[in-house]
C-alpha positions as CSV (number, residue, x, y, z in Angstrom):
1,X,0.1,0.1,-0.1
2,X,2.7,2.3,0.9
3,X,4.4,1.9,-2.3
4,X,1.2,2.1,-4.2
5,X,0.9,5.9,-2.4
6,X,4.4,6.8,-3.5
7,X,3.7,5.8,-7.3
8,X,0.6,8.1,-7.0
9,X,2.5,11.1,-5.5
10,X,4.9,10.6,-8.2
11,X,2.4,10.6,-10.9
12,X,0.7,13.7,-9.9
13,X,4.1,15.6,-9.4
14,X,5.0,14.7,-13.0
15,X,4.0,17.3,-15.6
16,X,0.8,16.0,-17.7
17,X,2.8,16.6,-21.1
18,X,6.4,17.0,-21.5
19,X,7.1,20.1,-23.9
20,X,7.6,19.3,-27.5
21,X,10.9,20.5,-29.0
22,X,8.8,23.2,-31.2
23,X,7.2,24.4,-28.0
24,X,10.5,24.7,-26.2
25,X,11.6,26.7,-29.3
26,X,8.6,28.8,-29.1
27,X,8.7,29.4,-25.3
28,X,12.6,30.6,-25.7
29,X,11.7,32.6,-28.8
30,X,8.8,34.4,-26.8
31,X,10.7,34.9,-23.8
32,X,13.2,36.9,-25.9
33,X,10.7,38.7,-27.6
34,X,9.2,39.9,-24.3
35,X,12.5,40.5,-23.1
36,X,13.9,42.8,-26.0
37,X,10.6,44.7,-27.0
38,X,10.9,46.2,-23.7
39,X,14.5,46.7,-23.6
40,X,16.2,50.2,-24.4
41,X,18.5,50.2,-27.3
42,X,22.2,49.9,-26.4
43,X,25.1,48.3,-27.8
44,X,24.7,45.9,-25.2
45,X,21.4,45.2,-25.8
46,X,22.2,44.6,-29.6
47,X,24.8,42.2,-28.4
48,X,22.4,40.2,-26.5
49,X,19.7,40.1,-29.1
50,X,22.4,38.9,-31.7
51,X,23.4,36.0,-28.9
52,X,19.6,35.2,-28.5
53,X,19.3,34.8,-32.4
54,X,22.4,32.3,-32.3
55,X,20.7,30.5,-29.7
56,X,17.4,30.1,-31.4
57,X,19.4,29.2,-34.7
58,X,20.8,26.1,-32.4
59,X,17.5,25.2,-31.4
60,X,16.1,25.2,-35.1
61,X,19.0,23.2,-36.6
62,X,18.1,20.6,-34.0
63,X,14.7,20.8,-34.9
64,X,15.0,20.8,-38.5
65,X,18.0,18.5,-39.0
66,X,20.8,18.9,-41.6
67,X,19.6,20.6,-44.9
68,X,21.4,20.7,-48.2
69,X,19.7,23.1,-50.9
70,X,22.0,23.2,-54.1
71,X,23.2,26.8,-54.7
72,X,22.9,27.6,-50.8
73,X,25.0,27.7,-47.8
74,X,25.2,24.4,-45.9
75,X,24.5,25.8,-42.6
76,X,21.1,28.1,-42.2
77,X,20.5,30.6,-39.5
78,X,17.5,31.6,-37.9
79,X,14.9,33.1,-40.3
80,X,13.5,35.6,-37.6
81,X,15.3,38.6,-38.4
82,X,14.5,40.5,-35.1
83,X,13.1,39.7,-31.8
84,X,11.9,43.6,-31.3
85,X,8.2,43.4,-31.8
86,X,7.2,46.5,-33.9
87,X,10.5,46.3,-36.1
88,X,10.5,45.8,-39.7
89,X,10.9,42.5,-40.4
90,X,9.3,41.2,-37.2
91,X,7.3,37.9,-37.2
92,X,8.8,36.3,-40.6
93,X,8.2,32.3,-40.6
94,X,9.8,30.5,-38.0
95,X,12.5,28.3,-39.4
96,X,16.0,27.9,-40.8
97,X,16.7,30.8,-43.2
98,X,19.4,30.2,-46.1
99,X,20.2,32.9,-48.7
100,X,22.9,33.3,-51.5
101,X,24.8,36.2,-52.0
102,X,22.5,39.4,-52.9
103,X,19.3,37.1,-51.7
104,X,18.6,36.4,-55.3
105,X,17.8,32.8,-53.9
106,X,16.1,32.3,-50.2
107,X,14.7,29.5,-48.6
108,X,13.2,28.5,-45.1
109,X,12.9,25.1,-44.0
110,X,10.7,24.4,-41.1
111,X,8.4,21.9,-39.4
112,X,4.5,21.5,-40.1
113,X,4.0,22.2,-36.4
114,X,6.0,25.5,-36.5
115,X,3.8,26.5,-39.7
116,X,0.5,25.8,-38.4
117,X,1.6,27.8,-35.4
118,X,2.9,30.9,-37.3
119,X,-0.5,30.5,-39.6
120,X,-2.2,31.3,-36.4
121,X,-0.3,34.0,-35.1
122,X,-1.1,35.6,-38.3
123,X,-5.0,34.9,-38.5
124,X,-5.6,38.7,-37.8
125,X,-3.4,39.6,-40.8
126,X,-5.9,37.9,-42.7
127,X,-3.7,34.8,-43.0
128,X,-5.5,31.6,-44.4
129,X,-5.5,29.2,-41.7
130,X,-5.4,26.1,-44.0
131,X,-2.1,25.2,-45.2
132,X,-3.2,24.5,-48.8
133,X,-5.2,27.9,-48.8
134,X,-2.1,29.7,-47.3
135,X,0.1,28.5,-50.0
136,X,-2.2,29.8,-52.6
137,X,-2.3,33.5,-50.9
138,X,0.0,35.8,-51.5
139,X,0.0,37.0,-47.6
140,X,1.9,33.9,-47.3
141,X,4.9,35.0,-49.4
142,X,4.8,38.6,-48.1
143,X,4.9,37.6,-44.6
144,X,7.3,34.8,-44.7
145,X,10.5,36.2,-45.8
146,X,12.2,39.6,-46.5
147,X,10.1,42.9,-45.9
148,X,8.5,43.4,-49.2
149,X,5.2,43.0,-50.2
150,X,4.4,40.3,-52.9
151,X,1.7,40.1,-55.5
152,X,0.8,36.7,-56.9
153,X,0.3,37.1,-60.7
154,X,-0.3,33.1,-61.3
155,X,0.0,29.5,-60.0
156,X,2.8,27.6,-62.3
157,X,1.8,24.0,-62.7
158,X,4.4,21.5,-61.4
159,X,4.7,17.8,-60.7
160,X,4.8,16.9,-57.2
161,X,7.5,14.5,-56.2
162,X,6.1,11.2,-54.7
163,X,7.5,11.8,-51.7
164,X,6.0,15.1,-51.0
165,X,2.3,15.8,-49.7
166,X,2.0,19.1,-51.2
167,X,4.0,21.2,-54.0
168,X,2.9,24.6,-55.0
169,X,4.6,27.3,-57.2
170,X,3.7,30.9,-58.0
171,X,4.8,33.6,-60.1
172,X,4.6,37.1,-58.7
173,X,6.1,40.4,-58.2
174,X,8.0,41.7,-54.9
175,X,8.8,45.1,-53.9
176,X,8.1,48.2,-51.3
177,X,6.4,50.1,-54.1
178,X,4.2,49.8,-57.3
179,X,3.7,45.8,-57.7
180,X,2.4,46.1,-61.1
181,X,4.5,44.9,-64.0
182,X,5.9,42.0,-65.6
183,X,6.2,39.0,-62.5
184,X,9.9,37.8,-62.3
185,X,10.0,36.0,-59.1
186,X,9.0,32.3,-58.5
187,X,8.3,30.9,-55.2
188,X,8.1,27.2,-54.8
189,X,6.9,25.4,-51.3
190,X,6.6,21.9,-50.6
191,X,5.9,19.4,-47.8
192,X,7.8,16.1,-47.4
193,X,6.7,14.6,-44.0
194,X,7.0,16.9,-41.1
195,X,9.3,19.3,-43.0
196,X,8.2,22.3,-45.2
197,X,10.4,23.9,-47.6
198,X,10.0,27.5,-49.2
199,X,12.4,28.3,-52.0
200,X,12.1,32.2,-53.5
201,X,14.0,33.1,-56.6
202,X,13.8,36.9,-57.2
203,X,15.0,37.0,-60.9
204,X,13.8,33.6,-61.9
205,X,12.2,34.4,-65.2
206,X,11.4,37.1,-67.6
207,X,7.9,37.7,-69.0
208,X,6.0,40.4,-70.6
209,X,2.9,42.5,-70.0
210,X,-0.4,41.0,-71.3
211,X,-2.2,43.5,-73.4
212,X,-5.8,42.2,-72.6
213,X,-4.9,42.5,-68.8
214,X,-3.6,46.1,-69.3
215,X,-6.9,47.0,-70.9
216,X,-8.7,45.7,-67.7
217,X,-6.5,47.7,-65.6
218,X,-7.1,50.8,-67.3
219,X,-11.0,50.2,-67.1
220,X,-10.8,49.6,-63.6
221,X,-8.9,52.7,-62.8
222,X,-11.1,54.7,-64.9
223,X,-14.1,54.0,-62.7
224,X,-15.6,56.9,-60.2
225,X,-16.2,53.9,-57.2
226,X,-14.7,53.8,-55.2
227,X,-13.8,57.3,-54.7
228,X,-10.8,56.4,-52.7
229,X,-7.9,56.0,-54.8
230,X,-6.0,53.3,-53.1
231,X,-9.3,51.4,-52.8
232,X,-9.8,51.5,-56.4
233,X,-6.3,50.9,-57.1
234,X,-6.3,47.6,-54.9
235,X,-9.6,46.4,-57.0
236,X,-7.8,47.3,-60.0
237,X,-4.9,45.2,-58.9
238,X,-7.1,42.3,-58.0
239,X,-8.7,42.5,-61.5
240,X,-5.5,42.6,-63.2
241,X,-3.9,39.7,-61.6
242,X,-6.7,37.5,-62.0
243,X,-6.6,38.4,-65.8
244,X,-2.7,37.8,-65.8
245,X,-3.7,34.1,-64.2
246,X,-6.2,33.4,-67.2
247,X,-3.9,34.6,-69.7
248,X,-0.5,33.7,-68.6
249,X,-0.8,30.1,-70.1
250,X,-1.3,31.5,-73.8
251,X,2.1,33.5,-73.4
252,X,5.3,32.9,-75.2
253,X,7.4,33.0,-71.8
254,X,4.9,30.7,-70.0
255,X,6.7,27.4,-70.9
256,X,9.8,28.8,-69.7
257,X,8.4,29.9,-66.4
258,X,6.8,26.5,-65.6
259,X,10.3,25.0,-66.5
260,X,12.0,27.1,-64.2
261,X,9.6,26.3,-61.3
262,X,10.1,22.8,-61.9
263,X,13.8,23.0,-61.8
264,X,13.4,25.1,-58.6
265,X,11.7,22.3,-57.0
266,X,14.3,20.0,-57.8
267,X,16.8,22.1,-55.9
268,X,15.5,21.0,-52.4
269,X,16.0,17.6,-51.0
270,X,12.9,15.8,-51.9
271,X,13.4,12.1,-52.2
């Protein structure tokens, strides 16, 4: 009886659920965000901030494991640029980030658990909560990396590897100003097991404007409603990119864009 009572006490004393590796990372990240978001800027603060990012990188390497992506460095670092809440670049997708010189090719590798948590954290930003829907939304490609907005112009049909549960490629424009123009960036996302791969190539392909879509743009911009010029431009951009997605398959450059997207997918370590 005495031994049974001891066992019962030990059972109640033990934690109901051990923290997962992902939860350990998130708890550590959130503690650092709370710390640095209240800290006064100083050389010492920035030194501690860099050390915190290095620590998070170490935890992420343990979570994600070794990653080899053709054309990118062997060692990734935290894709989180800043732990100062409110800073430009705050809230990027949690994962290991890789980048070529000049950031012409960038990748993020994470886990499905961290991805789902990140989607929930961006719910109020209009981020779709289902992974499939998120991969088709320009909000995902905008908020996951860099500090520049992203306009999705079209999805590109790619052949999903048999080992992958998902593979999506989008064609678009990234920038801090006008996002209307011939799209040149191709972003590819794939899931294999519990790993999520995101690869963005900024100068992936050359395209041209589509006259039919230019006509749609001008017609939308000529409308009197809505009176607010920004709202009218947003509506015009939405109609323009939808037109572009419809017309893109008939353009001379489209086959090259699809081929590039497929070759980009093949850079990822998908077996």
